[in-house]
C-alpha positions in Angstrom: -0.2 -0.1 0.2 2.8 2.3 0.9 4.3 1.7 -2.5 1.3 2.5 -4.2 0.7 5.4 -2.4 4.2 7.1 -3.1 4.2 6.3 -6.9 0.6 8.3 -6.8 2.7 11.3 -4.9 5.5 11.1 -6.9 3.3 11.4 -10.0 1.0 14.2 -8.6 4.7 16.1 -7.7 5.8 15.4 -11.7 2.2 17.2 -12.7 3.5 21.1 -14.0 1.5 23.9 -12.8 -1.2 25.3 -14.2 -1.0 28.6 -15.0 -4.5 31.3 -16.4 -4.0 32.4 -19.6 -7.1 34.0 -19.5 -7.5 36.5 -16.8 -11.2 36.8 -16.4 -11.3 40.8 -17.2 -10.1 41.1 -20.8 -8.3 39.5 -23.7 -5.3 40.4 -23.0 -2.9 37.5 -24.4 -5.6 36.6 -27.1 -6.2 37.7 -30.6 -9.8 39.6 -31.0 -11.3 38.5 -34.4 -12.0 41.9 -36.2 -15.0 43.5 -35.7 -15.9 41.4 -32.4 -19.7 41.1 -31.7 -19.7 37.8 -30.2 -17.1 37.6 -27.5 -16.9 39.0 -23.7 -15.1 38.9 -20.8 -16.4 39.5 -17.3 -16.2 38.5 -13.6 -13.9 35.9 -14.3 -16.1 34.2 -17.4 -15.4 34.2 -21.2 -18.7 34.2 -22.8 -19.5 33.8 -26.6 -22.9 34.0 -28.1 -23.5 34.0 -32.1 -25.4 36.6 -34.0 -28.8 36.6 -35.9 -26.1 36.1 -38.6 -24.9 32.8 -37.4 -21.0 33.7 -38.6 -18.6 31.6 -36.6 -15.9 33.0 -34.9 -12.4 31.8 -33.5 -10.9 33.4 -30.3 -6.9 32.5 -30.7 -4.2 32.6 -28.3 -1.4 35.1 -29.1 1.5 32.6 -28.1 2.3 29.5 -29.9 2.6 26.5 -27.7 4.5 22.8 -28.5 3.5 20.3 -26.0 0.8 21.3 -22.9 -2.0 20.8 -20.5 -4.7 22.8 -21.2 -7.4 22.9 -18.7 -10.7 24.9 -18.9 -14.6 24.8 -17.4 -17.2 25.2 -19.8 -20.9 26.0 -19.1 -23.1 25.1 -22.2 -25.7 28.0 -22.8 -28.5 28.3 -24.8 -29.2 26.6 -28.3 -27.5 24.0 -30.1 -24.0 24.2 -28.6 -21.3 23.6 -31.1 -17.6 24.8 -29.8 -14.4 23.0 -28.6 -10.7 23.8 -28.6 -8.5 24.3 -31.7 -4.8 22.9 -31.0 -1.9 24.2 -32.8 -3.8 24.8 -36.0 -7.9 24.6 -37.1 -7.0 20.9 -38.4 -7.0 19.5 -34.8 -10.4 20.4 -32.9 -11.6 18.6 -29.5 -15.3 19.4 -29.8 -17.9 20.5 -27.2 -21.4 20.0 -27.8 -23.7 19.0 -30.8 -21.4 17.6 -34.0 -23.1 19.5 -37.2 -22.3 16.2 -39.7 -23.5 13.7 -37.3 -26.5 16.1 -34.8 -25.3 14.0 -31.6 -22.8 15.2 -28.6 -19.1 14.5 -29.6 -18.0 16.3 -26.6 -14.4 15.3 -25.5 -13.7 13.4 -29.5 -11.4 14.9 -31.9 -12.5 16.4 -35.2 -9.7 16.8 -38.0 -11.6 18.5 -41.3 -10.4 15.6 -43.8 -11.3 12.7 -41.0 -14.2 14.0 -39.6 -14.3 12.0 -36.0 -11.6 9.0 -36.4 -12.4 8.2 -32.7 -15.1 9.0 -30.5 -14.9 9.9 -26.6 -16.2 7.3 -24.5 -18.6 6.9 -21.8 -19.0 11.0 -22.0 -23.0 10.7 -22.1 -22.4 9.3 -18.2 -20.2 12.4 -17.7 -21.1 15.2 -19.0 -23.6 17.5 -16.9 -25.2 19.7 -19.9 -26.8 22.4 -17.4 -23.8 22.6 -14.8 -19.9 23.3 -15.2 -18.0 20.9 -16.4 -14.0 20.5 -16.6 -12.4 19.6 -19.5 -8.5 18.7 -19.4 -6.1 18.3 -22.9 -2.7 17.2 -22.5 -0.7 17.5 -25.9 2.3 15.8 -26.1 4.1 15.5 -30.0 0.9 14.2 -31.9 -1.0 12.6 -29.2 -3.7 14.0 -27.1 -5.2 12.7 -23.9 -8.8 14.2 -23.0 -10.4 14.1 -19.3 -14.1 15.3 -18.8 -14.7 16.0 -15.3 -11.7 13.8 -14.4 -12.1 10.9 -16.0 -10.0 9.9 -19.3 -12.4 9.5 -22.3 -10.1 9.8 -25.4 -6.4 9.6 -26.8 -5.3 10.0 -30.4 -2.5 10.6 -32.4 -2.9 12.9 -35.1 0.2 12.3 -37.7 -0.5 15.8 -39.8 -0.6 18.0 -36.4 1.8 21.0 -36.7 4.8 20.5 -33.6 3.4 24.4 -32.4 0.5 26.5 -32.8 -1.6 28.6 -30.8 -4.6 27.6 -29.2 -8.2 28.7 -30.7 -11.6 28.5 -28.9 -14.4 28.3 -31.6 -17.9 29.5 -32.0 -19.4 27.2 -35.2 -21.1 29.0 -37.8 -24.6 28.0 -38.6 -25.7 27.9 -35.1 -27.6 30.1 -32.7 -26.1 28.9 -29.6 -23.9 30.5 -26.6 -21.2 29.0 -24.3 -18.9 30.4 -21.4 -15.6 29.3 -20.3 -13.7 29.9 -17.1 -10.7 29.2 -15.4 -8.7 28.6 -18.6 -5.6 27.6 -17.3 -2.3 26.1 -19.4 1.4 24.3 -18.2 4.1 23.7 -21.1 5.8 20.4 -20.8 
């Protein structure tokens, strides 16, 4: 038992400290889209809402990252929520909400434009709290990413064409009327 506890403590000690990349007040460190009408920041919350024109938008970090852990809380709002995190480019995304092509919840699953959903996150239906805050953690090492939802590992995938470095983006998918909130957006470089 002592050996297990020691192994657990040493693995915990190796986990790097997550640092805020969203300050909860403004968009310092992020690239706001031109003519922003979608994104707002207040009282620790990043809020995004589609307009009547249902145009999409992506909020990108100013910095690029190689290997990292990204963790964020999210709360699905009104409408058909279709959002997610882009990892180093628009070609690797971790879905939050309803897939426009599959018409069902694919939270935690990777979406790649040419491959669609190459794998599906496991057990999300039993883990996701649709009307409450949820926590998503994404670990990216080289070309492999692993996703945890509310503390449960739900998916690992290796993306062969993923770039070695790039910014992180948060998506507002076009074509939907929706809103979603994020808070405690933190990152640790590996």
